[in-house]
C-alpha positions in Angstrom: -84.3 8.4 -56.2 -83.0 12.0 -56.1 -82.1 13.6 -59.4 -78.8 15.5 -59.6 -80.6 18.9 -59.8 -82.9 18.4 -56.7 -81.8 19.6 -53.3 -84.2 17.3 -51.4 -84.2 13.6 -52.0 -87.4 12.2 -53.4 -87.8 9.2 -51.1 -90.5 6.5 -51.3 -93.3 5.9 -48.8 -91.9 4.8 -45.4 -90.5 2.8 -43.9 -87.0 3.2 -45.2 -83.7 4.1 -43.5 -81.6 7.2 -43.1 -77.8 7.3 -42.3 -77.0 10.7 -40.8 -73.3 11.5 -41.0 -72.3 14.6 -39.0 -68.7 15.9 -39.2 -66.3 18.6 -38.2 -63.4 18.8 -40.7 -59.8 19.8 -39.9 -58.8 23.4 -40.8 -56.9 22.5 -44.0 -58.1 19.3 -45.7 -56.9 20.3 -49.1 -58.8 19.8 -52.4 -58.8 16.0 -52.2 -61.8 15.9 -49.8 -64.2 17.5 -52.2 -63.1 15.1 -55.0 -63.6 12.1 -52.7 -67.0 13.4 -51.5 -68.1 13.7 -55.1 -66.9 10.2 -55.9 -68.6 8.7 -52.9 -71.9 10.4 -53.8 -71.7 9.0 -57.3 -70.6 5.5 -56.1 -73.4 5.4 -53.4 -76.0 6.3 -56.0 -75.0 3.2 -57.9 -75.5 0.9 -54.9 -78.5 -1.4 -54.6 -81.0 0.0 -52.1 -79.8 3.7 -52.4 -82.7 6.1 -52.4 -81.1 9.6 -52.3 -78.9 12.0 -50.4 -78.9 15.5 -48.9 -75.9 17.4 -47.7 -75.0 20.7 -46.1 -71.8 22.2 -44.7 -71.0 25.2 -42.6 -69.2 24.8 -39.3 -70.6 21.3 -39.1 -71.2 19.1 -42.1 -74.4 17.0 -42.3 -75.0 14.4 -44.9 -78.1 12.2 -44.9 -78.3 9.2 -47.2 -81.4 7.2 -47.6 -81.6 3.4 -48.1 -84.3 0.8 -48.6 -83.1 -1.4 -45.8 -80.4 -2.1 -43.3 -78.8 -4.8 -45.5 -78.2 -2.1 -48.2 -76.5 0.1 -45.6 -74.2 -2.6 -44.4 -73.3 -3.5 -48.0 -72.4 0.2 -48.6 -70.4 0.3 -45.4 -68.2 -2.6 -46.6 -67.7 -1.2 -50.1 -63.9 -1.1 -50.7 -63.7 2.4 -52.1 -66.0 3.6 -49.3 -63.8 2.0 -46.7 -60.7 3.8 -48.2 -62.6 7.1 -47.9 -63.6 6.3 -44.3 -60.0 5.6 -43.4 -58.8 8.9 -45.0 -61.5 10.7 -43.2 -60.4 9.3 -39.9 -56.7 10.0 -40.5 -56.8 13.3 -42.5 -60.1 15.1 -42.9 -62.2 15.0 -39.7 -61.6 16.5 -36.2 -64.7 14.5 -35.2 -67.6 12.8 -36.7 -70.7 10.7 -35.8 -72.8 8.3 -37.8 -76.4 7.6 -36.9 -78.7 5.0 -38.5 -82.4 5.7 -38.3 -85.6 4.0 -39.4 -87.9 6.6 -41.1 -91.5 5.9 -40.1 -93.1 9.2 -41.2 -92.3 11.4 -44.2 -94.2 14.5 -45.2 -93.6 17.9 -46.8 -94.5 20.1 -49.8 
């Protein structure tokens, strides 16, 4: 699992799953977005099956969360606080977004 001071998630040997969330935010989403994003990161890290997360934002935001299996992803998708954040994202924070679920079969690096 990724520690808070690491930038790259320390994932286990594959296979595991990645959820890639790509978004374009509205011009003025206020300060609430950052607080919600921080809360969702903390809450996700407490879910069974969570392995880590990586995130970057410029013109496009990309967040990749890692999970041990598809059941863990579905459970997170149904989490009540996460569902509230999803609805706020749709109605207030995102011009557009896309979620992709991928099975990681290879993993290498330094």
